[in-house]
N, CA, C, O and the ligand as a Tripos MOL2 file, in Angstrom:
@<TRIPOS>MOLECULE
protein
  293   291    74     0     0
PROTEIN
NO_CHARGES

@<TRIPOS>ATOM
      1 N           6.5480    8.0570  -16.9860 N.3       1 MET1
      2 CA          6.1790    8.7540  -15.7670 C.3       1 MET1
      3 C           6.2750    7.6010  -14.7050 C.2       1 MET1
      4 O           6.0000    6.4400  -15.0080 O.2       1 MET1
      5 N           6.6740    7.9670  -13.4640 N.am      2 PRO2
      6 CA          6.6530    6.9370  -12.4280 C.3       2 PRO2
      7 C           5.3260    6.8820  -11.7870 C.2       2 PRO2
      8 O           4.5570    7.8420  -11.7320 O.2       2 PRO2
      9 N           5.0980    5.7140  -11.3080 N.am      3 ILE3
     10 CA          3.8650    5.3910  -10.5480 C.3       3 ILE3
     11 C           4.2650    5.3610   -9.0020 C.2       3 ILE3
     12 O           5.2410    4.6950   -8.6560 O.2       3 ILE3
     13 N           3.6400    5.9610   -8.2270 N.am      4 TYR4
     14 CA          3.9170    6.0270   -6.8440 C.3       4 TYR4
     15 C           2.7220    5.2360   -6.0600 C.2       4 TYR4
     16 O           1.5760    5.2760   -6.5070 O.2       4 TYR4
     17 N           3.0300    4.5460   -4.9210 N.am      5 GLU5
     18 CA          2.0670    3.8100   -4.2700 C.3       5 GLU5
     19 C           1.9250    4.6390   -2.9870 C.2       5 GLU5
     20 O           2.9030    5.0500   -2.3630 O.2       5 GLU5
     21 N           0.5690    4.8740   -2.6060 N.am      6 TYR6
     22 CA          0.4020    5.4730   -1.2510 C.3       6 TYR6
     23 C          -0.5480    4.7750   -0.4090 C.2       6 TYR6
     24 O          -1.4890    4.1720   -0.9270 O.2       6 TYR6
     25 N          -0.3720    4.8070    0.9090 N.am      7 GLN7
     26 CA         -1.2200    4.2560    1.8790 C.3       7 GLN7
     27 C          -1.8580    5.2610    2.6920 C.2       7 GLN7
     28 O          -1.1600    6.0840    3.2840 O.2       7 GLN7
     29 N          -3.0610    5.2750    2.7750 N.am      8 CYS8
     30 CA         -3.9070    6.0940    3.6900 C.3       8 CYS8
     31 C          -3.7420    5.6370    5.2620 C.2       8 CYS8
     32 O          -4.0770    4.5390    5.7050 O.2       8 CYS8
     33 N          -3.2180    6.6020    5.9280 N.am      9 ASN9
     34 CA         -3.1270    6.4300    7.3140 C.3       9 ASN9
     35 C          -4.3030    6.1930    7.9920 C.2       9 ASN9
     36 O          -4.2810    5.5500    9.0420 O.2       9 ASN9
     37 N          -5.4240    6.6680    7.4890 N.am     10 GLU10
     38 CA         -6.7450    6.7180    8.1280 C.3      10 GLU10
     39 C          -7.5360    5.5210    7.8600 C.2      10 GLU10
     40 O          -8.1820    5.0510    8.7960 O.2      10 GLU10
     41 N          -7.5790    4.9600    6.7090 N.am     11 CYS11
     42 CA         -8.4950    3.7660    6.4820 C.3      11 CYS11
     43 C          -7.5460    2.5940    5.8430 C.2      11 CYS11
     44 O          -8.0080    1.4880    5.5650 O.2      11 CYS11
     45 N          -6.3710    2.8940    5.6680 N.am     12 GLY12
     46 CA         -5.5330    1.8300    5.1400 C.3      12 GLY12
     47 C          -5.5600    1.5610    3.7600 C.2      12 GLY12
     48 O          -4.8930    0.6260    3.3160 O.2      12 GLY12
     49 N          -6.2800    2.2970    2.9980 N.am     13 GLU13
     50 CA         -6.5060    2.1760    1.5680 C.3      13 GLU13
     51 C          -5.1090    2.3430    0.9390 C.2      13 GLU13
     52 O          -4.3210    3.1920    1.3550 O.2      13 GLU13
     53 N          -4.8520    1.5740    0.0050 N.am     14 ARG14
     54 CA         -3.6350    1.7130   -0.7480 C.3      14 ARG14
     55 C          -3.8970    2.0220   -2.3050 C.2      14 ARG14
     56 O          -4.7470    1.3230   -2.8570 O.2      14 ARG14
     57 N          -3.3370    2.8660   -2.9490 N.am     15 PHE15
     58 CA         -3.6230    3.1140   -4.3460 C.3      15 PHE15
     59 C          -2.2840    3.8130   -4.9770 C.2      15 PHE15
     60 O          -1.3470    4.3080   -4.3500 O.2      15 PHE15
     61 N          -2.4310    3.7290   -6.1780 N.am     16 GLU16
     62 CA         -1.2360    4.0930   -7.0600 C.3      16 GLU16
     63 C          -1.5590    5.5460   -7.8160 C.2      16 GLU16
     64 O          -2.6470    5.8420   -8.3100 O.2      16 GLU16
     65 N          -0.4810    6.3020   -7.7960 N.am     17 VAL17
     66 CA         -0.6240    7.5160   -8.3860 C.3      17 VAL17
     67 C           0.3020    7.8290   -9.3710 C.2      17 VAL17
     68 O           1.4820    7.6070   -9.1000 O.2      17 VAL17
     69 N           0.0070    8.3270  -10.5290 N.am     18 ARG18
     70 CA          1.1040    8.5470  -11.5760 C.3      18 ARG18
     71 C           1.3560   10.1530  -11.2370 C.2      18 ARG18
     72 O           0.4110   10.9390  -11.1740 O.2      18 ARG18
     73 N           2.6260   10.5220  -11.0410 N.am     19 GLN19
     74 CA          3.1670   11.6200  -10.7240 C.3      19 GLN19
     75 C           4.3120   11.9500  -11.5970 C.2      19 GLN19
     76 O           5.1070   11.0950  -11.9860 O.2      19 GLN19
     77 N           4.3840   13.2090  -11.9010 N.am     20 SER20
     78 CA          5.8290   13.6240  -12.6080 C.3      20 SER20
     79 C           6.9150   13.6860  -11.4780 C.2      20 SER20
     80 O           6.7370   13.9200  -10.2820 O.2      20 SER20
     81 N           8.1260   13.4100  -12.1700 N.am     21 MET21
     82 CA          9.2220   13.6060  -11.2340 C.3      21 MET21
     83 C           9.1840   14.8410  -10.3020 C.2      21 MET21
     84 O           8.8690   15.9240  -10.7940 O.2      21 MET21
     85 N           9.4590   14.7560   -9.1040 N.am     22 GLY22
     86 CA          9.6800   15.8460   -8.2930 C.3      22 GLY22
     87 C           8.3550   16.2400   -7.5770 C.2      22 GLY22
     88 O           8.3310   17.0200   -6.6250 O.2      22 GLY22
     89 N           7.2500   15.6380   -8.1120 N.am     23 ALA23
     90 CA          5.8850   15.8490   -7.3120 C.3      23 ALA23
     91 C           6.0280   15.2270   -5.9360 C.2      23 ALA23
     92 O           6.4730   14.0890   -5.7810 O.2      23 ALA23
     93 N           5.6080   16.0630   -4.8740 N.am     24 ASP24
     94 CA          5.4540   15.5340   -3.4820 C.3      24 ASP24
     95 C           4.3200   14.9640   -2.9590 C.2      24 ASP24
     96 O           4.3010   14.4780   -1.8290 O.2      24 ASP24
     97 N           3.3060   14.9890   -3.7470 N.am     25 GLY25
     98 CA          1.8800   14.2770   -3.5460 C.3      25 GLY25
     99 C           1.2530   14.9680   -2.4570 C.2      25 GLY25
    100 O           0.3600   14.3390   -1.8880 O.2      25 GLY25
    101 N           1.5570   16.2960   -1.9740 N.am     26 SER26
    102 CA          1.1530   16.8880   -0.9060 C.3      26 SER26
    103 C          -0.3610   17.4830   -1.1940 C.2      26 SER26
    104 O          -1.0760   17.9060   -0.2850 O.2      26 SER26
    105 N          -0.7180   17.4590   -2.4660 N.am     27 ASP27
    106 CA         -2.0120   17.8960   -2.8650 C.3      27 ASP27
    107 C          -2.9950   16.4970   -3.1420 C.2      27 ASP27
    108 O          -4.0540   16.5920   -3.7620 O.2      27 ASP27
    109 N          -2.5890   15.4520   -2.7030 N.am     28 LEU28
    110 CA         -3.3340   14.2040   -2.8380 C.3      28 LEU28
    111 C          -4.1550   13.9710   -1.8160 C.2      28 LEU28
    112 O          -3.8100   14.4580   -0.7390 O.2      28 LEU28
    113 N          -5.2980   13.2670   -1.8580 N.am     29 ASN29
    114 CA         -5.9240   12.6810   -0.8020 C.3      29 ASN29
    115 C          -6.5330   11.1950   -1.0990 C.2      29 ASN29
    116 O          -6.5220   10.7000   -2.2260 O.2      29 ASN29
    117 N          -6.9690   10.6650   -0.1530 N.am     30 CYS30
    118 CA         -7.3720    9.1910   -0.1710 C.3      30 CYS30
    119 C          -8.6520    9.0830   -1.0240 C.2      30 CYS30
    120 O          -9.6450    9.7300   -0.6910 O.2      30 CYS30
    121 N          -8.6670    8.2310   -2.1930 N.am     31 PRO31
    122 CA         -9.8630    8.1010   -2.8990 C.3      31 PRO31
    123 C         -10.9570    7.4530   -2.2620 C.2      31 PRO31
    124 O         -12.0770    7.4920   -2.7700 O.2      31 PRO31
    125 N         -10.7040    6.8010   -1.0850 N.am     32 LYS32
    126 CA        -11.7510    6.0150   -0.2490 C.3      32 LYS32
    127 C         -12.4690    6.8990    0.8070 C.2      32 LYS32
    128 O         -13.6860    7.0210    0.9440 O.2      32 LYS32
    129 N         -11.4770    7.4950    1.5310 N.am     33 CYS33
    130 CA        -12.0650    8.2820    2.6920 C.3      33 CYS33
    131 C         -11.6960    9.8930    2.6950 C.2      33 CYS33
    132 O         -11.9200   10.6980    3.5990 O.2      33 CYS33
    133 N         -11.1020   10.1120    1.4940 N.am     34 SER34
    134 CA        -10.6480   11.6860    1.4490 C.3      34 SER34
    135 C          -9.6050   12.1280    2.4110 C.2      34 SER34
    136 O          -9.2310   13.2970    2.5050 O.2      34 SER34
    137 N          -9.1020   11.0260    3.2000 N.am     35 GLY35
    138 CA         -8.1570   11.5820    4.1440 C.3      35 GLY35
    139 C          -6.8520   12.1360    3.5450 C.2      35 GLY35
    140 O          -6.5700   11.8660    2.3770 O.2      35 GLY35
    141 N          -6.0810   12.8690    4.2720 N.am     36 ARG36
    142 CA         -5.0260   13.5160    3.7060 C.3      36 ARG36
    143 C          -3.7020   12.9430    4.3240 C.2      36 ARG36
    144 O          -2.5930   13.3410    3.9660 O.2      36 ARG36
    145 N          -3.9040   11.9620    5.2940 N.am     37 GLU37
    146 CA         -2.7740   11.4670    5.8710 C.3      37 GLU37
    147 C          -2.1650   10.2900    5.0560 C.2      37 GLU37
    148 O          -2.3850    9.1000    5.2830 O.2      37 GLU37
    149 N          -1.4310   10.7490    4.1530 N.am     38 LEU38
    150 CA         -0.8800    9.7210    3.1930 C.3      38 LEU38
    151 C           0.6470    9.2760    3.3340 C.2      38 LEU38
    152 O           1.4980   10.0820    3.7100 O.2      38 LEU38
    153 N           0.9040    8.1560    3.0630 N.am     39 ARG39
    154 CA          2.2350    7.6720    3.1700 C.3      39 ARG39
    155 C           2.7320    7.0860    1.9260 C.2      39 ARG39
    156 O           2.1590    6.1050    1.4530 O.2      39 ARG39
    157 N           3.7750    7.6210    1.3450 N.am     40 ARG40
    158 CA          4.1570    6.9890    0.1650 C.3      40 ARG40
    159 C           4.9100    5.7450    0.4540 C.2      40 ARG40
    160 O           5.7840    5.7370    1.3210 O.2      40 ARG40
    161 N           4.6060    4.6950   -0.2390 N.am     41 LEU41
    162 CA          5.1550    3.2960    0.0450 C.3      41 LEU41
    163 C           6.4480    3.1390   -0.9870 C.2      41 LEU41
    164 O           7.6070    3.2330   -0.5820 O.2      41 LEU41
    165 N           6.1880    2.9510   -2.0240 N.am     42 PHE42
    166 CA          7.4950    2.7880   -3.0060 C.3      42 PHE42
    167 C           6.8990    3.0070   -4.4320 C.2      42 PHE42
    168 O           5.6860    3.0260   -4.6380 O.2      42 PHE42
    169 N           7.7710    3.1580   -5.3210 N.am     43 SER43
    170 CA          7.4050    3.3190   -6.6620 C.3      43 SER43
    171 C           7.4510    1.8070   -7.2760 C.2      43 SER43
    172 O           8.4410    1.0810   -7.1900 O.2      43 SER43
    173 N           6.2520    1.4540   -7.8940 N.am     44 SER44
    174 CA          6.2470    0.2180   -8.6320 C.3      44 SER44
    175 C           7.0190    0.4460  -10.0740 C.2      44 SER44
    176 O           7.4370   -0.4750  -10.7750 O.2      44 SER44
    177 N           7.1230    1.7940  -10.3660 N.am     45 PHE45
    178 CA          7.9590    1.9940  -11.6660 C.3      45 PHE45
    179 C           9.3660    1.2610  -11.4850 C.2      45 PHE45
    180 O           9.9530    0.7150  -12.4190 O.2      45 PHE45
    181 N           9.8330    1.3120  -10.1870 N.am     46 PHE46
    182 CA         11.2120    0.9260  -10.0130 C.3      46 PHE46
    183 C          11.2610   -0.5060   -9.5840 C.2      46 PHE46
    184 O          12.2790   -1.1720   -9.7690 O.2      46 PHE46
    185 N          10.1130   -1.0330   -8.9770 N.am     47 SER47
    186 CA         10.1030   -2.4450   -8.5830 C.3      47 SER47
    187 C           9.5290   -3.3390   -9.4800 C.2      47 SER47
    188 O           9.6240   -4.5430   -9.2440 O.2      47 SER47
    189 N           8.8700   -2.8880  -10.6030 N.am     48 ALA48
    190 CA          8.0890   -3.8300  -11.4750 C.3      48 ALA48
    191 C           8.8700   -5.0390  -11.9440 C.2      48 ALA48
    192 O           8.3420   -6.1430  -12.0770 O.2      48 ALA48
    193 N          10.1630   -4.7890  -12.1920 N.am     49 ASN49
    194 CA         11.0710   -6.0370  -12.5570 C.3      49 ASN49
    195 C          11.4980   -6.9980  -11.4230 C.2      49 ASN49
    196 O          12.0380   -8.0750  -11.6740 O.2      49 ASN49
    197 N          11.2560   -6.6000  -10.2480 N.am     50 SER50
    198 CA         11.6660   -7.4000   -9.2170 C.3      50 SER50
    199 C          10.8700   -8.8080   -9.0820 C.2      50 SER50
    200 O           9.8250   -8.9260   -9.7210 O.2      50 SER50
    201 N          11.2400   -9.6770   -8.4270 N.am     51 SER51
    202 CA         10.6430  -10.8950   -8.2200 C.3      51 SER51
    203 C           9.1600  -10.5980   -7.4810 C.2      51 SER51
    204 O           8.7910   -9.4760   -7.1340 O.2      51 SER51
    205 N           8.4450  -11.7430   -7.3250 N.am     52 ALA52
    206 CA          7.2560  -11.8040   -6.8410 C.3      52 ALA52
    207 C           7.2080  -10.9240   -5.4760 C.2      52 ALA52
    208 O           8.1000  -10.9310   -4.6290 O.2      52 ALA52
    209 N           6.0480  -10.1920   -5.4150 N.am     53 THR53
    210 CA          5.8080   -9.4130   -4.2030 C.3      53 THR53
    211 C           5.6630  -10.5650   -2.9860 C.2      53 THR53
    212 O           5.0900  -11.6540   -3.0170 O.2      53 THR53
    213 N           6.4150   -9.8940   -1.8850 N.am     54 GLU54
    214 CA          6.3160  -10.9340   -0.6400 C.3      54 GLU54
    215 C           5.0440  -10.6170    0.1280 C.2      54 GLU54
    216 O           4.8730   -9.5570    0.7290 O.2      54 GLU54
    217 N           4.1720  -11.6030    0.0660 N.am     55 LEU55
    218 CA          2.9760  -11.3740    0.9340 C.3      55 LEU55
    219 C           2.9670  -12.5920    1.7260 C.2      55 LEU55
    220 O           2.5340  -13.6670    1.3110 O.2      55 LEU55
    221 N           3.4730  -12.3840    2.9140 N.am     56 SER56
    222 CA          3.6040  -13.5750    3.9000 C.3      56 SER56
    223 C           2.6300  -13.5180    4.8750 C.2      56 SER56
    224 O           2.7970  -14.1800    5.9000 O.2      56 SER56
    225 N           1.4180  -12.6910    4.7040 N.am     57 ASP57
    226 CA          0.4690  -12.5710    5.9110 C.3      57 ASP57
    227 C          -0.7400  -13.5880    5.6730 C.2      57 ASP57
    228 O          -1.8120  -13.4150    6.2540 O.2      57 ASP57
    229 N          -0.5360  -14.6190    4.8280 N.am     58 SER58
    230 CA         -1.7170  -15.4800    4.5260 C.3      58 SER58
    231 C          -1.9510  -16.4470    5.7950 C.2      58 SER58
    232 O          -3.0540  -16.8830    6.1240 O.2      58 SER58
    233 N          -0.6950  -16.7200    6.4760 N.am     59 SER59
    234 CA         -0.9130  -17.7700    7.6110 C.3      59 SER59
    235 C          -1.1480  -17.0030    8.9380 C.2      59 SER59
    236 O          -0.5360  -15.9940    9.2870 O.2      59 SER59
    237 N          -2.0760  -17.6030    9.5840 N.am     60 CYS60
    238 CA         -2.4650  -17.0700   11.0330 C.3      60 CYS60
    239 C          -1.4130  -17.2430   11.9360 C.2      60 CYS60
    240 O          -1.0090  -18.4050   11.9830 O.2      60 CYS60
    241 N          -0.7630  -16.3330   12.7740 N.am     61 PRO61
    242 CA          0.1480  -16.7800   13.7060 C.3      61 PRO61
    243 C          -0.4170  -17.5560   14.9070 C.2      61 PRO61
    244 O           0.3520  -18.2040   15.6170 O.2      61 PRO61
    245 N          -1.6740  -17.5120   15.1450 N.am     62 THR62
    246 CA         -2.3970  -18.2330   16.2250 C.3      62 THR62
    247 C          -2.5570  -19.7230   15.8640 C.2      62 THR62
    248 O          -2.1440  -20.6320   16.5840 O.2      62 THR62
    249 N          -3.1820  -19.8960   14.7060 N.am     63 CYS63
    250 CA         -3.7000  -21.3220   14.4300 C.3      63 CYS63
    251 C          -2.9000  -21.8670   13.2800 C.2      63 CYS63
    252 O          -2.9560  -23.0630   12.9920 O.2      63 CYS63
    253 N          -2.1210  -20.9680   12.5850 N.am     64 SER64
    254 CA         -1.4170  -21.3920   11.2580 C.3      64 SER64
    255 C          -2.3360  -21.7070   10.0340 C.2      64 SER64
    256 O          -1.8210  -21.8910    8.9310 O.2      64 SER64
    257 N          -3.5650  -21.7670   10.1940 N.am     65 SER65
    258 CA         -4.3840  -21.9400    8.9020 C.3      65 SER65
    259 C          -5.4370  -20.8600    8.8170 C.2      65 SER65
    260 O          -6.1490  -20.8730    7.8130 O.2      65 SER65
    261 N          -5.6320  -19.9470    9.7120 N.am     66 GLY66
    262 CA         -6.5320  -18.7740    9.5310 C.3      66 GLY66
    263 C          -8.0250  -19.2460    9.8540 C.2      66 GLY66
    264 O          -8.9870  -18.5490    9.5330 O.2      66 GLY66
    265 N          -8.1500  -20.4020   10.4700 N.am     67 VAL67
    266 CA         -9.5040  -20.8270   10.7880 C.3      67 VAL67
    267 C          -9.9730  -20.2350   12.0140 C.2      67 VAL67
    268 O         -11.1840  -20.1920   12.2270 O.2      67 VAL67
    269 N          -9.1070  -19.7540   12.8810 N.am     68 CYS68
    270 CA         -9.5560  -19.0900   14.1110 C.3      68 CYS68
    271 C         -10.2380  -17.7800   13.9100 C.2      68 CYS68
    272 O         -10.9190  -17.2720   14.8000 O.2      68 CYS68
    273 N         -10.0580  -17.2390   12.7560 N.am     69 GLY69
    274 CA        -10.7670  -15.9990   12.4630 C.3      69 GLY69
    275 C         -10.0630  -14.7250   12.8970 C.2      69 GLY69
    276 O         -10.5040  -13.6150   12.6000 O.2      69 GLY69
    277 N          -8.9290  -14.9160   13.6250 N.am     70 LEU70
    278 CA         -8.1590  -13.6500   14.0020 C.3      70 LEU70
    279 C          -7.5760  -13.0050   12.8290 C.2      70 LEU70
    280 O          -7.1310  -13.7420   11.9480 O.2      70 LEU70
    281 N          -7.5130  -11.7460   12.6880 N.am     71 PRO71
    282 CA         -6.8120  -11.1790   11.6150 C.3      71 PRO71
    283 C          -5.2670  -11.3830   11.7990 C.2      71 PRO71
    284 O          -4.7460  -11.3890   12.9140 O.2      71 PRO71
    285 N          -4.5420  -11.5580   10.5800 N.am     72 PRO72
    286 CA         -3.0730  -11.8800   10.7650 C.3      72 PRO72
    287 C          -2.4040  -10.6330   11.3740 C.2      72 PRO72
    288 O          -2.9270   -9.5190   11.3690 O.2      72 PRO72
    289 N          -1.1970  -10.9230   11.8990 N.am     73 MET73
    290 CA         -0.6120   -9.7700   12.5250 C.3      73 MET73
    291 C          -0.1970   -8.7200   11.4130 C.2      73 MET73
    292 O           0.3260   -7.6530   11.7360 O.2      73 MET73
    293 ZN         -8.4080    6.6120    3.3950 Zn       74 ZN74
@<TRIPOS>BOND
     1     1     2 1
     2     2     3 1
     3     3     4 2
     4     3     5 am
     5     5     6 1
     6     6     7 1
     7     7     8 2
     8     7     9 am
     9     9    10 1
    10    10    11 1
    11    11    12 2
    12    11    13 am
    13    13    14 1
    14    14    15 1
    15    15    16 2
    16    15    17 am
    17    17    18 1
    18    18    19 1
    19    19    20 2
    20    19    21 am
    21    21    22 1
    22    22    23 1
    23    23    24 2
    24    23    25 am
    25    25    26 1
    26    26    27 1
    27    27    28 2
    28    27    29 am
    29    29    30 1
    30    30    31 1
    31    31    32 2
    32    31    33 am
    33    33    34 1
    34    34    35 1
    35    35    36 2
    36    35    37 am
    37    37    38 1
    38    38    39 1
    39    39    40 2
    40    39    41 am
    41    41    42 1
    42    42    43 1
    43    43    44 2
    44    43    45 am
    45    45    46 1
    46    46    47 1
    47    47    48 2
    48    47    49 am
    49    49    50 1
    50    50    51 1
    51    51    52 2
    52    51    53 am
    53    53    54 1
    54    54    55 1
    55    55    56 2
    56    55    57 am
    57    57    58 1
    58    58    59 1
    59    59    60 2
    60    59    61 am
    61    61    62 1
    62    62    63 1
    63    63    64 2
    64    63    65 am
    65    65    66 1
    66    66    67 1
    67    67    68 2
    68    67    69 am
    69    69    70 1
    70    70    71 1
    71    71    72 2
    72    71    73 am
    73    73    74 1
    74    74    75 1
    75    75    76 2
    76    75    77 am
    77    77    78 1
    78    78    79 1
    79    79    80 2
    80    79    81 am
    81    81    82 1
    82    82    83 1
    83    83    84 2
    84    83    85 am
    85    85    86 1
    86    86    87 1
    87    87    88 2
    88    87    89 am
    89    89    90 1
    90    90    91 1
    91    91    92 2
    92    91    93 am
    93    93    94 1
    94    94    95 1
    95    95    96 2
    96    95    97 am
    97    97    98 1
    98    98    99 1
    99    99   100 2
   100    99   101 am
   101   101   102 1
   102   102   103 1
   103   103   104 2
   104   103   105 am
   105   105   106 1
   106   106   107 1
   107   107   108 2
   108   107   109 am
   109   109   110 1
   110   110   111 1
   111   111   112 2
   112   111   113 am
   113   113   114 1
   114   114   115 1
   115   115   116 2
   116   115   117 am
   117   117   118 1
   118   118   119 1
   119   119   120 2
   120   119   121 am
   121   121   122 1
   122   122   123 1
   123   123   124 2
   124   123   125 am
   125   125   126 1
   126   126   127 1
   127   127   128 2
   128   127   129 am
   129   129   130 1
   130   130   131 1
   131   131   132 2
   132   131   133 am
   133   133   134 1
   134   134   135 1
   135   135   136 2
   136   135   137 am
   137   137   138 1
   138   138   139 1
   139   139   140 2
   140   139   141 am
   141   141   142 1
   142   142   143 1
   143   143   144 2
   144   143   145 am
   145   145   146 1
   146   146   147 1
   147   147   148 2
   148   147   149 am
   149   149   150 1
   150   150   151 1
   151   151   152 2
   152   151   153 am
   153   153   154 1
   154   154   155 1
   155   155   156 2
   156   155   157 am
   157   157   158 1
   158   158   159 1
   159   159   160 2
   160   159   161 am
   161   161   162 1
   162   162   163 1
   163   163   164 2
   164   163   165 am
   165   165   166 1
   166   166   167 1
   167   167   168 2
   168   167   169 am
   169   169   170 1
   170   170   171 1
   171   171   172 2
   172   171   173 am
   173   173   174 1
   174   174   175 1
   175   175   176 2
   176   175   177 am
   177   177   178 1
   178   178   179 1
   179   179   180 2
   180   179   181 am
   181   181   182 1
   182   182   183 1
   183   183   184 2
   184   183   185 am
   185   185   186 1
   186   186   187 1
   187   187   188 2
   188   187   189 am
   189   189   190 1
   190   190   191 1
   191   191   192 2
   192   191   193 am
   193   193   194 1
   194   194   195 1
   195   195   196 2
   196   195   197 am
   197   197   198 1
   198   198   199 1
   199   199   200 2
   200   199   201 am
   201   201   202 1
   202   202   203 1
   203   203   204 2
   204   203   205 am
   205   205   206 1
   206   206   207 1
   207   207   208 2
   208   207   209 am
   209   209   210 1
   210   210   211 1
   211   211   212 2
   212   211   213 am
   213   213   214 1
   214   214   215 1
   215   215   216 2
   216   215   217 am
   217   217   218 1
   218   218   219 1
   219   219   220 2
   220   219   221 am
   221   221   222 1
   222   222   223 1
   223   223   224 2
   224   223   225 am
   225   225   226 1
   226   226   227 1
   227   227   228 2
   228   227   229 am
   229   229   230 1
   230   230   231 1
   231   231   232 2
   232   231   233 am
   233   233   234 1
   234   234   235 1
   235   235   236 2
   236   235   237 am
   237   237   238 1
   238   238   239 1
   239   239   240 2
   240   239   241 am
   241   241   242 1
   242   242   243 1
   243   243   244 2
   244   243   245 am
   245   245   246 1
   246   246   247 1
   247   247   248 2
   248   247   249 am
   249   249   250 1
   250   250   251 1
   251   251   252 2
   252   251   253 am
   253   253   254 1
   254   254   255 1
   255   255   256 2
   256   255   257 am
   257   257   258 1
   258   258   259 1
   259   259   260 2
   260   259   261 am
   261   261   262 1
   262   262   263 1
   263   263   264 2
   264   263   265 am
   265   265   266 1
   266   266   267 1
   267   267   268 2
   268   267   269 am
   269   269   270 1
   270   270   271 1
   271   271   272 2
   272   271   273 am
   273   273   274 1
   274   274   275 1
   275   275   276 2
   276   275   277 am
   277   277   278 1
   278   278   279 1
   279   279   280 2
   280   279   281 am
   281   281   282 1
   282   282   283 1
   283   283   284 2
   284   283   285 am
   285   285   286 1
   286   286   287 1
   287   287   288 2
   288   287   289 am
   289   289   290 1
   290   290   291 1
   291   291   292 2
@<TRIPOS>SUBSTRUCTURE
     1 MET1         2 RESIDUE 1 A MET
     2 PRO2         6 RESIDUE 1 A PRO
     3 ILE3        10 RESIDUE 1 A ILE
     4 TYR4        14 RESIDUE 1 A TYR
     5 GLU5        18 RESIDUE 1 A GLU
     6 TYR6        22 RESIDUE 1 A TYR
     7 GLN7        26 RESIDUE 1 A GLN
     8 CYS8        30 RESIDUE 1 A CYS
     9 ASN9        34 RESIDUE 1 A ASN
    10 GLU10       38 RESIDUE 1 A GLU
    11 CYS11       42 RESIDUE 1 A CYS
    12 GLY12       46 RESIDUE 1 A GLY
    13 GLU13       50 RESIDUE 1 A GLU
    14 ARG14       54 RESIDUE 1 A ARG
    15 PHE15       58 RESIDUE 1 A PHE
    16 GLU16       62 RESIDUE 1 A GLU
    17 VAL17       66 RESIDUE 1 A VAL
    18 ARG18       70 RESIDUE 1 A ARG
    19 GLN19       74 RESIDUE 1 A GLN
    20 SER20       78 RESIDUE 1 A SER
    21 MET21       82 RESIDUE 1 A MET
    22 GLY22       86 RESIDUE 1 A GLY
    23 ALA23       90 RESIDUE 1 A ALA
    24 ASP24       94 RESIDUE 1 A ASP
    25 GLY25       98 RESIDUE 1 A GLY
    26 SER26      102 RESIDUE 1 A SER
    27 ASP27      106 RESIDUE 1 A ASP
    28 LEU28      110 RESIDUE 1 A LEU
    29 ASN29      114 RESIDUE 1 A ASN
    30 CYS30      118 RESIDUE 1 A CYS
    31 PRO31      122 RESIDUE 1 A PRO
    32 LYS32      126 RESIDUE 1 A LYS
    33 CYS33      130 RESIDUE 1 A CYS
    34 SER34      134 RESIDUE 1 A SER
    35 GLY35      138 RESIDUE 1 A GLY
    36 ARG36      142 RESIDUE 1 A ARG
    37 GLU37      146 RESIDUE 1 A GLU
    38 LEU38      150 RESIDUE 1 A LEU
    39 ARG39      154 RESIDUE 1 A ARG
    40 ARG40      158 RESIDUE 1 A ARG
    41 LEU41      162 RESIDUE 1 A LEU
    42 PHE42      166 RESIDUE 1 A PHE
    43 SER43      170 RESIDUE 1 A SER
    44 SER44      174 RESIDUE 1 A SER
    45 PHE45      178 RESIDUE 1 A PHE
    46 PHE46      182 RESIDUE 1 A PHE
    47 SER47      186 RESIDUE 1 A SER
    48 ALA48      190 RESIDUE 1 A ALA
    49 ASN49      194 RESIDUE 1 A ASN
    50 SER50      198 RESIDUE 1 A SER
    51 SER51      202 RESIDUE 1 A SER
    52 ALA52      206 RESIDUE 1 A ALA
    53 THR53      210 RESIDUE 1 A THR
    54 GLU54      214 RESIDUE 1 A GLU
    55 LEU55      218 RESIDUE 1 A LEU
    56 SER56      222 RESIDUE 1 A SER
    57 ASP57      226 RESIDUE 1 A ASP
    58 SER58      230 RESIDUE 1 A SER
    59 SER59      234 RESIDUE 1 A SER
    60 CYS60      238 RESIDUE 1 A CYS
    61 PRO61      242 RESIDUE 1 A PRO
    62 THR62      246 RESIDUE 1 A THR
    63 CYS63      250 RESIDUE 1 A CYS
    64 SER64      254 RESIDUE 1 A SER
    65 SER65      258 RESIDUE 1 A SER
    66 GLY66      262 RESIDUE 1 A GLY
    67 VAL67      266 RESIDUE 1 A VAL
    68 CYS68      270 RESIDUE 1 A CYS
    69 GLY69      274 RESIDUE 1 A GLY
    70 LEU70      278 RESIDUE 1 A LEU
    71 PRO71      282 RESIDUE 1 A PRO
    72 PRO72      286 RESIDUE 1 A PRO
    73 MET73      290 RESIDUE 1 A MET
    74 ZN74       293 GROUP 0 **** ****
């Protein structure tokens, strides 16, 4: 059964949901804020064997080290 990843448009929470094929997720809501503005990101079922997830937001665009305290872009 595929696992879909959703992101809440209201609080930004990301969570994974196991759904049967063909489910559209319209009956889901955010586990954190119960918001219903959800966006399906991708299925980790299909991306599990790809290489490391790209997380390039660790460096600060302003000071390059994060010490300025500004959130990354
Ligand atoms: Zn939420």
